[in-house]
C-alpha positions as CSV (number, residue, x, y, z in Angstrom):
1,M,-6.9,-15.1,-13.1
2,T,-7.6,-13.0,-10.0
3,T,-9.8,-13.6,-7.1
4,R,-10.7,-10.8,-4.7
5,S,-12.0,-11.5,-1.3
6,G,-14.0,-8.3,-0.8
7,M,-13.1,-8.4,2.8
8,R,-12.3,-5.4,5.0
9,I,-11.0,-6.0,8.5
10,A,-10.7,-3.0,10.9
11,V,-7.4,-3.5,12.7
12,A,-7.2,-2.6,16.4
13,V,-4.5,-3.5,18.9
14,A,-5.5,-4.2,22.5
15,G,-3.2,-2.6,25.0
16,V,-1.1,0.6,24.9
17,L,2.6,0.4,24.0
18,A,5.2,2.8,25.3
19,C,4.1,6.4,24.9
20,V,6.1,9.0,23.0
21,A,7.2,10.8,26.2
22,A,8.8,7.6,27.5
23,Q,10.6,7.0,24.3
24,A,11.7,10.7,24.1
25,A,13.2,10.6,27.6
26,D,16.4,9.3,26.2
27,G,16.0,11.4,23.0
28,P,15.5,10.2,19.5
29,E,18.6,8.6,18.0
30,I,20.1,10.9,15.4
31,K,23.0,10.4,13.1
32,A,25.0,13.0,11.3
33,E,26.4,12.7,7.7
34,D,29.0,15.0,6.2
35,V,28.1,18.1,8.3
36,D,31.6,19.4,9.1
37,S,31.6,21.9,6.3
38,F,28.6,23.7,8.0
39,R,31.1,25.5,10.2
40,K,32.2,27.6,7.2
41,Y,28.7,28.8,6.5
42,P,26.8,28.9,9.8
43,K,24.1,31.3,8.6
44,V,21.0,29.3,7.5
45,A,17.7,29.6,5.7
46,L,14.9,27.1,5.9
47,V,13.7,26.7,2.4
48,G,11.8,23.4,2.6
49,Y,9.6,21.7,5.1
50,A,7.2,18.8,4.6
51,V,5.5,16.0,6.5
52,E,4.7,12.8,4.7
53,Y,1.6,11.1,6.1
54,Q,1.3,7.5,4.8
55,N,-2.3,6.4,4.4
56,F,-2.3,3.4,2.1
57,L,0.1,0.4,2.2
58,V,0.4,-2.3,-0.4
59,K,2.5,-5.4,0.2
60,A,2.7,-7.9,-2.8
61,S,4.3,-11.3,-2.1
62,S,5.0,-14.3,-4.3
63,S,7.0,-17.5,-4.2
64,W,10.0,-18.0,-6.4
65,G,9.1,-19.1,-9.9
66,S,5.4,-18.8,-9.2
67,S,2.7,-16.9,-11.1
68,S,0.6,-16.7,-7.9
69,S,0.8,-13.8,-5.5
70,S,-0.7,-12.4,-2.3
71,I,-1.5,-8.7,-2.1
72,T,-2.2,-7.0,1.2
73,E,-3.8,-3.6,1.2
74,F,-3.9,-1.5,4.4
75,T,-5.7,1.8,4.7
76,L,-5.7,4.5,7.3
77,A,-9.1,6.1,8.0
78,G,-10.4,8.7,10.4
79,V,-7.9,11.5,9.9
80,S,-8.9,14.5,7.7
81,P,-6.5,16.4,5.4
82,A,-7.4,19.6,7.2
83,A,-6.1,18.2,10.5
84,M,-2.9,17.0,8.8
85,Q,-2.4,20.5,7.3
86,A,-3.0,22.3,10.6
87,A,-0.5,20.0,12.3
88,T,2.1,20.6,9.6
89,D,1.7,24.4,10.0
90,R,2.1,24.2,13.8
91,L,5.2,21.9,13.4
92,Y,6.8,24.3,11.0
93,A,6.3,27.2,13.4
94,D,7.8,25.0,16.1
95,L,11.0,24.4,14.1
96,M,11.3,28.0,13.2
97,A,11.0,29.0,16.9
98,R,13.5,26.4,18.0
99,L,16.0,27.6,15.4
100,E,15.6,31.3,16.4
101,A,15.9,30.5,20.1
102,S,19.0,28.4,19.5
103,G,21.2,31.3,18.5
104,V,21.6,29.9,14.9
105,E,21.8,32.9,12.6
106,M,18.7,32.8,10.4
107,V,17.9,34.5,7.1
108,K,14.3,35.4,6.9
109,L,12.2,33.7,4.3
110,D,10.8,37.0,3.0
111,E,14.4,38.0,2.2
112,I,15.1,34.8,0.3
113,R,11.8,35.1,-1.6
114,Q,13.1,38.3,-3.2
115,D,15.9,36.4,-4.9
116,P,15.1,35.3,-8.5
117,L,16.8,32.0,-7.7
118,C,14.2,31.3,-5.1
119,A,11.4,31.8,-7.6
120,N,13.3,29.4,-9.9
121,L,13.5,26.9,-7.1
122,K,9.8,26.8,-6.6
123,G,9.1,26.6,-10.3
124,E,6.4,28.2,-12.4
125,K,3.6,26.2,-10.7
126,P,4.6,25.4,-7.1
127,E,3.3,22.1,-5.8
128,P,0.0,22.3,-3.9
129,S,-0.3,21.0,-0.3
130,P,-0.9,18.2,-0.1
131,I,0.6,16.3,-3.0
132,E,0.1,12.5,-3.3
133,V,3.1,10.3,-3.8
134,G,3.5,6.6,-4.5
135,F,6.2,4.5,-2.8
136,T,7.3,0.9,-2.2
137,H,6.4,-0.4,1.2
138,D,8.6,-3.1,2.7
139,K,10.3,-4.0,-0.6
140,S,6.9,-5.0,-2.1
141,K,7.2,-6.8,-5.4
142,G,5.6,-5.7,-8.7
143,F,4.2,-2.4,-9.6
144,K,1.7,-1.9,-6.8
145,N,2.4,1.5,-5.1
146,S,1.6,2.5,-1.6
147,K,0.3,6.0,-1.1
148,A,1.0,9.0,1.1
149,L,0.0,12.7,1.3
150,V,2.9,15.2,1.6
151,F,1.9,18.4,3.3
152,S,4.0,21.6,3.3
153,P,3.2,24.7,5.5
154,A,1.2,27.6,4.2
155,G,3.5,29.9,2.2
156,L,6.3,27.4,1.8
157,P,5.6,24.9,-1.1
158,W,7.6,21.7,-1.0
159,H,9.9,21.3,-4.0
160,R,10.7,17.7,-4.7
161,P,14.4,16.8,-4.9
162,S,16.1,16.0,-8.2
163,T,15.5,12.5,-9.5
164,N,19.0,11.3,-8.7
165,E,18.7,12.6,-5.1
166,E,15.2,11.4,-4.4
167,S,14.6,8.3,-2.2
168,T,14.6,5.1,-4.2
169,R,11.4,4.0,-2.4
170,F,9.4,6.5,-4.4
171,S,7.7,5.5,-7.7
172,A,9.7,6.2,-10.8
173,A,6.7,8.1,-12.3
174,D,6.6,10.5,-9.4
175,K,10.3,11.2,-9.4
176,M,10.6,11.6,-13.1
177,G,7.5,13.7,-13.4
178,A,8.8,16.5,-11.2
179,T,12.2,16.6,-13.0
180,L,10.7,16.5,-16.5
181,S,8.3,19.2,-15.7
182,R,11.2,21.5,-14.9
183,A,13.1,20.4,-17.9
184,F,10.2,21.1,-20.3
185,S,9.8,24.6,-18.9
186,G,13.5,25.3,-19.4
187,Q,14.4,25.3,-15.7
188,K,17.4,23.8,-14.1
189,E,17.3,20.8,-11.7
190,V,16.4,21.6,-8.1
191,R,19.9,20.5,-7.0
192,E,21.6,23.0,-9.3
193,V,19.3,25.9,-8.3
194,E,19.9,25.1,-4.6
195,D,23.6,25.1,-5.1
196,E,23.5,28.5,-6.9
197,L,21.2,30.0,-4.3
198,A,23.5,28.9,-1.4
199,K,26.6,30.2,-3.2
200,A,25.0,33.6,-4.1
201,R,23.8,34.2,-0.6
202,G,26.8,32.6,1.2
203,I,24.4,30.6,3.4
204,T,23.5,27.0,4.2
205,L,20.0,26.0,3.0
206,L,18.0,23.7,5.3
207,K,15.2,21.3,4.4
208,A,13.2,19.3,6.9
209,Y,11.2,16.2,6.0
210,Y,9.3,13.8,8.3
211,V,7.8,10.4,7.4
212,V,4.8,9.4,9.5
213,G,3.9,5.7,9.2
214,F,0.7,4.1,10.5
215,G,1.5,0.4,10.4
216,K,2.8,-2.5,8.4
217,A,1.3,-4.8,5.8
218,G,2.6,-8.3,5.2
219,G,1.9,-11.6,3.4
220,S,3.3,-14.8,2.0
221,V,2.6,-17.4,-0.7
222,S,3.5,-21.1,-0.8
223,E,2.8,-23.7,-3.4
224,L,2.5,-27.5,-3.4
225,T,2.2,-29.5,-6.7
226,R,0.9,-33.1,-6.6
227,F,-0.4,-35.6,-9.1
228,N,-4.1,-36.6,-8.8
229,F,-4.2,-40.2,-9.9
230,L,-8.0,-40.2,-9.9
231,N,-8.2,-37.4,-12.5
232,N,-4.9,-38.3,-14.1
233,R,-3.5,-34.7,-13.8
234,S,-1.3,-32.5,-11.8
235,E,-2.8,-30.1,-9.4
236,K,-1.3,-27.1,-7.6
237,T,-2.3,-26.0,-4.2
238,V,-1.5,-22.3,-3.4
239,S,-1.6,-21.1,0.2
240,A,-1.5,-17.4,0.9
241,S,-1.5,-15.4,4.1
242,A,-2.0,-11.7,4.7
243,N,-1.6,-9.6,7.8
244,A,-1.6,-6.0,8.9
245,A,-0.6,-4.3,12.2
246,A,-1.3,-0.8,13.4
247,E,1.7,1.3,14.7
248,L,2.1,5.0,14.6
249,Y,5.8,6.0,14.1
250,L,8.3,8.3,12.5
251,D,10.3,6.3,9.9
252,K,14.1,6.4,10.0
253,T,16.6,7.6,7.4
254,D,14.1,9.6,5.2
255,T,13.1,11.6,8.3
256,R,15.9,14.2,8.0
257,L,17.2,17.7,8.2
258,A,19.2,18.2,4.9
259,L,21.9,20.8,4.6
260,R,23.0,22.3,1.3
261,V,26.4,24.0,2.1
262,P,27.8,26.4,-0.6
263,G,30.4,24.8,-2.8
264,E,29.9,21.3,-1.3
265,T,28.8,18.7,-3.7
266,S,26.7,15.9,-2.5
267,S,28.9,13.0,-1.3
268,F,29.0,10.0,-3.5
269,R,26.7,7.3,-2.2
270,L,26.1,3.9,-3.5
271,R,22.4,3.6,-4.4
272,N,20.2,0.6,-4.1
273,N,16.5,-0.1,-3.9
274,S,16.4,1.0,-0.3
275,S,18.5,4.2,-0.5
276,P,17.1,7.2,1.3
277,S,16.9,10.7,-0.1
278,A,20.2,12.4,-0.6
279,D,19.1,16.0,-1.3
280,G,21.9,17.8,0.3
281,S,25.6,17.9,1.0
282,G,25.0,16.8,4.7
283,F,22.3,15.4,6.8
284,F,21.0,14.9,10.3
285,R,18.8,11.7,10.1
286,L,16.6,9.8,12.4
287,D,18.7,6.6,12.9
288,K,16.1,4.5,14.6
289,K,12.3,4.3,14.1
290,L,10.5,6.4,16.7
291,S,7.4,4.4,17.6
292,A,4.3,5.5,19.6
293,G,2.5,2.1,19.4
294,A,-1.1,1.6,18.4
295,D,-2.9,3.8,20.9
296,F,-4.0,6.1,18.1
297,A,-6.3,3.4,16.7
298,V,-10.0,3.1,17.5
299,E,-10.6,-0.4,18.9
300,A,-13.4,-1.6,16.7
301,P,-12.3,-5.0,15.3
302,Q,-14.3,-6.5,12.4
303,S,-13.9,-9.7,10.5
304,S,-15.7,-11.5,7.7
305,N,-15.4,-14.7,5.7
306,S,-15.7,-14.9,1.9
307,T,-15.8,-17.7,-0.6
308,E,-15.4,-17.4,-4.3
309,T,-14.9,-19.8,-7.2
310,Q,-12.3,-19.3,-9.9
311,V,-12.9,-20.6,-13.4
312,G,-9.8,-21.4,-15.3
313,N,-7.6,-24.1,-16.8
314,A,-7.2,-25.8,-13.5
315,V,-9.4,-27.1,-10.8
316,S,-12.1,-24.9,-9.3
317,V,-10.8,-22.5,-6.7
318,T,-12.1,-22.0,-3.3
319,L,-10.8,-18.9,-1.4
320,A,-11.7,-18.9,2.3
321,V,-10.6,-15.9,4.4
322,I,-10.7,-16.1,8.1
323,G,-8.8,-13.6,10.3
324,G,-6.5,-12.7,7.4
325,L,-5.5,-16.2,6.4
326,A,-6.4,-17.5,2.9
327,G,-6.2,-20.9,1.3
328,M,-6.5,-21.3,-2.5
329,R,-6.3,-24.0,-5.2
330,G,-5.5,-23.1,-8.7
331,V,-2.9,-21.9,-11.1
332,G,-1.9,-18.2,-11.6
333,T,-3.9,-17.0,-8.7
334,T,-3.8,-13.6,-7.0
335,S,-5.4,-13.1,-3.6
336,T,-6.1,-9.6,-2.4
337,Q,-6.8,-9.0,1.3
338,E,-7.9,-5.5,2.5
339,F,-7.4,-4.1,6.0
340,T,-8.4,-0.8,7.5
341,V,-7.3,0.9,10.7
342,T,-9.5,3.8,11.9
343,A,-7.7,6.4,13.9
344,D,-8.9,8.7,16.7
345,E,-8.1,11.9,14.9
346,K,-7.1,13.9,18.0
347,R,-4.9,11.1,19.4
348,Y,-3.3,10.6,16.0
349,I,-2.5,14.3,15.5
350,D,-1.3,14.9,19.1
351,T,1.0,11.9,18.9
352,V,2.4,12.9,15.5
353,E,3.1,16.4,16.8
354,A,4.8,15.1,20.0
355,M,7.1,12.8,18.0
356,V,8.0,15.4,15.4
357,R,8.7,18.0,18.1
358,S,11.0,15.7,19.9
359,V,13.0,15.0,16.7
360,Q,13.1,18.7,15.8
361,G,14.6,19.5,19.2
362,E,17.4,17.0,18.5
363,F,17.9,18.3,15.0
364,V,18.4,21.9,16.3
365,D,20.7,20.8,19.1
366,R,22.9,18.9,16.7
367,L,22.9,21.8,14.2
368,K,23.9,24.2,16.9
369,A,26.7,21.9,18.0
370,A,27.9,21.5,14.4
371,R,28.7,25.2,14.2
372,Q,31.4,25.0,16.8
């Protein structure tokens, strides 16, 4: 059976952590993967750009061999889709300006659009902006998906990578849906079309992707079984905890500039449940999370207590929630705790733009150096 606390706690963090400018002073940490072949095809076209704004986190926890679990849900509030779209458009313009100023030879998007292969790449029905995606947060157990909105700039719809190149953190339904849609309409996989377009034009295709996180959800479950001599039966005590912390950051590994070099097959990579996207033959990736702390949050803490009674084949259940800690008695119990962080929209958007711009500057510098 399931008990739900009905509790929502606005998460705010007192004090301001290091600002983006301070972190960026030493530059974001970027790592390169298989970019040597770029020298052979230094002319580039930016054919993909997207920013993933995470807005709902789910963390499901359980103890080994237990039917009980703790679910933490963490929601971002206070930032409108319109503000996210406008920020994405500005950031795309920033990357284009940096590429052009760097001396990297660019093929204009209008020229690429005239190629039939480009139309095939976008598909018959290009994805709208934003699209909602489901993903696994912090190796959460079960089938509970966290959510994010993926925005692409006006005029450049994001095309999801092929299933075998997509990040393993994304839900199987999302990954398979995009690939099956192309298959049913008689189109080739995105990877194949990108390869053909790069070869036909003799250019390297670029795709930029940024992952914006807003915090972390956590929890744990422990159980203790004892014999009640008074009632002549065994009883199980289940203790669950849930927590959430606000932090605005760019996530590592899936924040990337992917390169699709003509004739270069994607390098073989062992895949596991934490593998990042591999939608190219080479990559520049953010190697360390770039954090701006919790200054984006509106400091309006709230808390509440809730008590409910579970009816089942065990003893009655009392669920008391105080400051995110829960104590339960019962068998097969699920505790769901809900948290919300409300952002100051301007601070949130300004901080995201500052972080992404700093990473884009590093991406372009590394791309320029890789030509030589």
